[in-house]
C-alpha positions, -999 to 999 in steps of 0.1 A, spaced: 358 -669 -305 386 -654 -327 382 -681 -353 344 -676 -353 347 -639 -357 373 -643 -385 351 -667 -405 320 -645 -401 340 -615 -413 348 -635 -444 311 -643 -451 308 -677 -435 278 -686 -413 291 -703 -382 278 -725 -354 296 -731 -322 295 -759 -296 320 -759 -268 308 -791 -252 322 -822 -269 291 -841 -259 269 -816 -277 288 -817 -310 272 -849 -324 237 -837 -316 243 -802 -331 258 -818 -363 228 -841 -367 203 -812 -362 221 -785 -382 240 -805 -409 269 -780 -414 288 -780 -447 321 -783 -428 333 -788 -393 363 -772 -377 373 -796 -349 395 -786 -320 415 -817 -312 420 -808 -275 385 -808 -260 375 -815 -224 358 -848 -216 360 -863 -252 388 -856 -277 382 -841 -311 396 -873 -326 371 -893 -308 343 -870 -320 356 -872 -355 355 -910 -353 319 -909 -341 309 -885 -369 327 -905 -396 311 -937 -385 276 -922 -390 263 -929 -425 243 -897 -426 272 -875 -414 304 -891 -427 306 -870 -458 308 -837 -439 344 -826 -441 362 -822 -408 393 -799 -404 414 -804 -373 425 -772 -357 452 -780 -332 483 -769 -314 499 -803 -322 524 -795 -349 552 -820 -344 564 -845 -370 538 -871 -375 509 -852 -359 492 -843 -392 494 -879 -404 480 -892 -371 451 -867 -372 443 -875 -409 444 -912 -401 419 -904 -373 394 -893 -400 400 -856 -405 399 -842 -440 421 -813 -433 447 -801 -407 455 -766 -395 481 -761 -368 480 -732 -344 492 -705 -347 476 -706 -382 479 -685 -412 446 -668 -420 451 -673 -458 460 -710 -453 429 -714 -431 406 -697 -456 421 -716 -485 417 -750 -468 381 -742 -459 372 -731 -495 389 -761 -510 370 -786 -489 337 -768 -493 341 -768 -531 351 -804 -533 321 -816 -513 294 -796 -532 
């Protein structure tokens, strides 16, 4: 919720889906410009969801940024190899988060 409020305060329109099983359907219906993916989701992991989205020809170009508490050596590389276009470790810097989002949105226009 904090991330959602922060993004809205900076002028971004947001959608939320707390159910991993609902993410793919929401993305197909709404076609967001960017996805912030929590890696630690119940039932299905954010990396599994990323794989599903990146394998879909209609959705694979949507940038996905992993937002995770995994911040050990090698975690970013593992997450990027899993298909994520960006990586933000918790606790995150607000300026770093906004910079990453802006960069990915601008590069996929």
